[in-house]
C-alpha positions in Angstrom: 175.2 59.3 108.4 171.5 59.5 107.6 169.3 63.1 107.5 165.4 62.6 108.4 162.8 65.1 108.1 160.0 65.5 110.0 156.5 65.4 108.7 154.7 68.3 110.7 157.5 70.9 111.2 159.9 70.3 108.2 163.1 69.8 110.6 165.7 68.1 109.3 167.7 65.8 111.6 170.9 64.4 111.0 171.8 61.3 112.8 175.4 59.1 112.9 175.0 56.2 115.1 173.7 53.1 113.1 171.2 52.4 116.0 169.4 55.5 115.9 168.9 55.6 111.9 167.4 52.4 112.5 165.1 53.5 114.7 164.2 56.5 112.9 163.6 54.5 110.2 160.4 52.9 111.7 159.4 56.2 113.2 156.0 56.9 111.3 156.6 60.8 111.6 159.9 61.3 110.2 160.9 60.2 106.4 164.5 59.7 105.2 166.2 62.7 103.1 167.9 60.9 100.5 171.0 63.0 98.8 173.1 62.4 96.0 176.9 62.5 96.9 177.2 64.9 93.9 174.9 67.2 95.1 176.4 67.4 98.5 179.6 68.3 97.0 177.9 71.3 94.9 177.0 73.0 97.9 179.5 75.4 98.5 179.7 77.5 102.0 177.4 80.3 102.3 179.5 83.6 102.4 177.4 86.3 104.2 178.1 90.1 104.0 178.2 92.0 107.3 177.5 95.4 107.3 180.2 97.4 109.5 178.5 100.1 111.5 180.9 102.9 112.4 181.6 103.3 115.8 181.3 107.3 115.4 178.4 108.8 117.7 177.7 112.4 116.1 175.8 113.5 118.6 176.0 112.7 122.6 173.4 110.7 124.1 171.1 112.8 126.1 169.9 110.9 129.2 166.8 111.8 131.4 167.5 112.7 135.1 167.2 109.1 136.3 165.2 107.5 138.8 163.7 109.4 141.7 165.3 108.8 145.2 163.6 106.9 147.8 160.9 108.6 150.2 161.2 107.0 153.6 
């Protein structure tokens, strides 16, 4: 498994196939990103906090009269 970073956009791609890895190493627009195994273990999963929005509506939604009728 190897990761490659695009020189122009900075996008990181990960490849598992040996053939793909060898071909990407030849590609001039991508550089291989080398990670230490210790650093990979240190990275903990990111916890995200999501605020819950109450479903209680204080005032009813006022709607317009809608679309006018077709005139023939």
